[in-house]
N, C-alpha and C positions, 0 to 999 in steps of 0.2 A: 912412421912412414905416412906419406901424404897421398897415396893412391887410393882412389875410391872405385869400387867395382859394382856394377849392377847388371842384372840380367833382365830388368824391366826396361824395354825400349818402346817408345810410343804407346805407353800405357798397357803393354802386353808383355807378360813374362815369356822370355824366349829360352825356355829350358825344355828339352825333349828327351824322354826316356827312349833309349835305343834298344836295350836288351836288359836282362835281369841285372840291375845295379848300374849299368852303364848309362851315362847321360851325355847328351850333346847340348852345350850351352852357348848361345850367342850373347856376348856381353859388351858393355861399354866400360872402358877403363879411363878415368880422368886423372891426370897428373897435375899436381899443384906447382911443381917446379920445372917441368919439362926435362929435356935430355941434358941440359947444362947444369941441373941441380941435383940435390941429394936423392931424388926419386930414382934416377937412372943408374948411376954407378955401374957402368959396363953392362947395362941391361936392367929392365924392370924385374923385380923379384917375383918370379912365377909361383913360388911357394905361397907367398902372401896373397897373391891373386887367387890361387886355388882355395885357400882357407876362407876368403871372403865369399866365394861361390859355394862353399860346402863340400868341395872335393877332398878326398883322401889321397888319391893317386891321379895324376894326369897322364893320359896315354899319348895325346898329340895336341898341337895347336894347328888347326887347319888353315886359318887365314888370320892375319893381323895387319891392319892398315890404319893410318892416321887419317881421320876425317879431314877433308879439304886439302890433303897432301898425299894423293894416291901414289906419288913416286916413292914414298917411304914405306918399305915393307918390313914386317917383323918376322923374326925367325927364332924358334926355340933353340937356345944354345945348349946342346947336349955334349958334355965332355966327360971324360973318365978321370976323376970322379965328376959327376954332373954339377954344373953351377946353377942349373934351373933358372936361367935368366931369359927374358924375352928381349932380344936385341933387335935394333933397327938399323938399316943400311940405306944410304943414298944410292941413286942409280949408278954412280961410279964404282960402287962396291965398298966404299969406305963407311965405317960406322958413324952414326950421327954424333954431332957434338952439341949444337944448339938448334938444330932444325925442328925439334919438337918443342913447342912453346908451353909455358904454363897454361893450364886449363884446356889444353888440347885433349881431344877424345880419341881413344884408340878402340876400334871395334874389332873384335876377334871371335873366333869359334874355337871352343875348347872341348875336348872329349875326355872323360874320365869317370871315376867312380867315387 
C-alpha cells in the first residue's frame, strides 16, 4: 500500500491524550495513487492507517478532508460486517472516482486507543 500517515504537522506532533488510553490524533495521509488508483479501492484502508498511527481500535473519524479540495469530505464506512474504509464523496453525493489526485494530502482527526 502506498499510503503514508504522519501525526507530525508543521513540526509539531498532533497527538493528544484524552483519557486513560484514549488518544485524539490529527494526521496527514498522503496517497501516491489518488482515488483512481490502488490506494483507494472503494475507500482508503482505515485499518492500515490506524496501524501506522499506533492505534489498536478506532472509535471515530471526526473530520476528513482533502487539502485544497474542501468540497470532498471523507466518511468512515461502517457496515455490518465493517469494511473499515475511509470513503470520500463529491458534493453531489457520489463517491469519488478520480477527484483525489496522486500525492494529495488528506487531513483528518481520529480518536482511538
